[in-house]
N, C-alpha and C positions, 0 to 999 in steps of 0.2 A: 152292864158295867156302870159305875159312877166316877166320873172323872172331875177333879177340882181344877179348875185353871187359874194361874195367879200371874199378873204382870206388873211390872213397874218399869219406868224408863231407866233409872239408874238406882244403885244402893240395895240395900237387904233389909232396912227397916220396915218399909211398908209390905214387904213381902211376908215378913212375919206377922205383921197386923192382919194381913188377908188370910194367912193360914189359920191364925187364931179365931177370926171372925167366922170361917167356914166350917171348922171343927165344931164350934159351938152351935152352929146352924144344923150341921149334919146330926149331931147329938140329939138336938131338940126335936128332929123329924125321924130319928131311928133309922138314919142312912149311913152306911158304911162306905167311905172313900176307897175305891180300888186303886185309883191311880192320881198321882199329883204331876200336873204339867206346869213347869215354872219357866218364865221368861223374864230376861231383863232387856228390853228391847223398846223403842219408841212405838207408841200407838199409831203412829202416822205411818209406820211401815206396814207395806200390803200384806195381808195375811198369807199370801201364797210364799212369802219370804220369812214365814215366822213358824214356830212350832204349831201355833194354833191352826194354820192351815191344814197341815197334815192330821191333826188332831181331829178336827171336824169332818175331814173327809172319811176317816175311819169309824166315826160313830154309826151305830147301826140301830135299828127299832127297838125301842125299849130302853136305851141308854139315857144316862142323865149327866148333864153338863151343869157344874156349878160354879159361879162367879160371885164375888161380893157386890159388883156393880156392872151393868151392861157396858159402861164405858171402858171397862178392862178388856173388852174384846176388840175395840177399836176407837180412834178418836173422831172416826166419821161416822155420822148418824146413818149415812147411806149404807156403809158397809156393815154396821151393826145389824141392820134389818136384812140385808142378803144372808147374813150368818144365821139370823132368827128364823127366816123363811126356809133355808136348807134343813135346819134342825126340825122344824114343825113338819116339813114336807117328808122328812125321813122318820116321823115318829119318835123324835128324840126329845125329851123333856129338858127345858133350860131353867134353873132356878138362879135368881139374882138375890143375894141375901139382905143387902141393904135397901134395895128398892122394893122388896117384898113381892116381886113377881115371880110366877110360876106359868112358863109358856109350855103347854101340852098340845095335844090334838084336839082340845075341847072347842066348843063353838065360840066361848069367852076369850079364849086365849088367841083364836083366829081373828076375831074382831078386834082385839087390842093389838095384835100384830099388825093388821091391816091399817089401823090408824097411825100407828109408828111409822109403817112404810109409806103411808101416804105424806107424813111428816118429812121423811127422809128424802122422798121424791122431790117435794117442794124445796127443801133444803139444797139438794143437788142442782136444781133449775137456777135457784137464786144465786148460787155460787158461781154456775156457769155464766149467768148473765152480768155478775159483777166482773168476772174475768174478762168477758168480751168487752165491757164498757171500759175497763181499766186499759187494756190493750188498745181500744180505739183512741183513747185519750192521749196515751204515749206516743202513738203513731202520728196523731195530729200534733202533737209538740215536738215532733221530730226525735223523739228519744230511741236509743238502740232497744230493740225488742230481744227478749230472752235474757238469761242469766249471763254474768261476766265469764269470759273465756276462763276455763280452768276451775271453775267453782261448781259446786253440787251440793244438795242439801245433806247428803251423807258425809261428804268432805267437811262440811261446816259443823257437823255433829260431832265428828271426831276432833276437830280443832278445838271445839269447846270443852273437850275432856282431855285435852293434851297432857296436862300434868298428871291427871289421875292414870292415863295410859303409861306415861313415862314411868310412874312409880311402880306400876305392874310390871313392866319389862325389867326394870332394875332389880325387882324383887324375884325375878326367875320365872314369873308366869309365862306359859308357853303362848306364842303368837296365835295358835289356832283358837286357844281358850278365849283370848282377848277378843278377836276379830268375831266370834260366834256369840260372845257376851254382849257386844254391842250390835249384833243383828247386821253386820257389814261383810260384804264378799271380801275374799282373800285379796283379790287383785286390787281393789279399793283400799284396803288397810295397806298393802305394800306401797302403794303410791304415796300415801299419806306419811309413812315412815320415812320415806326416801325424801319428801319435799318438806316436812315440817319437824322432824326429830333430829337431833345433833347425834354424833356418834356415840356420846355418852348417854344419850337418852334411849339408845338402841340397845345398850348393853344388856 
């Protein structure tokens, strides 16, 4: 099976661009797309909470996954390489159209994947080190550790799209469609509506 994966954080314009890019690439390689997987969700969202997670788990030996760029898989290099390793270990070929990469079970692909994996591990360790240093500095300065009470990345994400969400609700778009579109749990979306949307916004 050949699967094309498209992802953007918001909007549809870039989805159309990605679809056009993949169709052109597939035609040049005589590949026929069997399934399109589309997500409008932040790349920071863990893959287990995205369609990508279930898609990757269902891939089998001989399948092909096509993306326009590896960054469409995740914003985290570490997670990208976890996905790449999972695919290669399962004999699934990954095509990245703009990057020009084809990852399969060949030696060259494994070497390239190893190099990327090493870079990802270095990035992960550096991020962890920076986090520890920042926490130590805040503690030394006597500042409160952790995020403010009642705040969360997902809630902040919804607040940033408050006007857009309000318009969707007024237009009659279902609540389920909206929270799934933004990659948010139903309970989180319910709390957001209760706290940040007026009665007219909820209409």
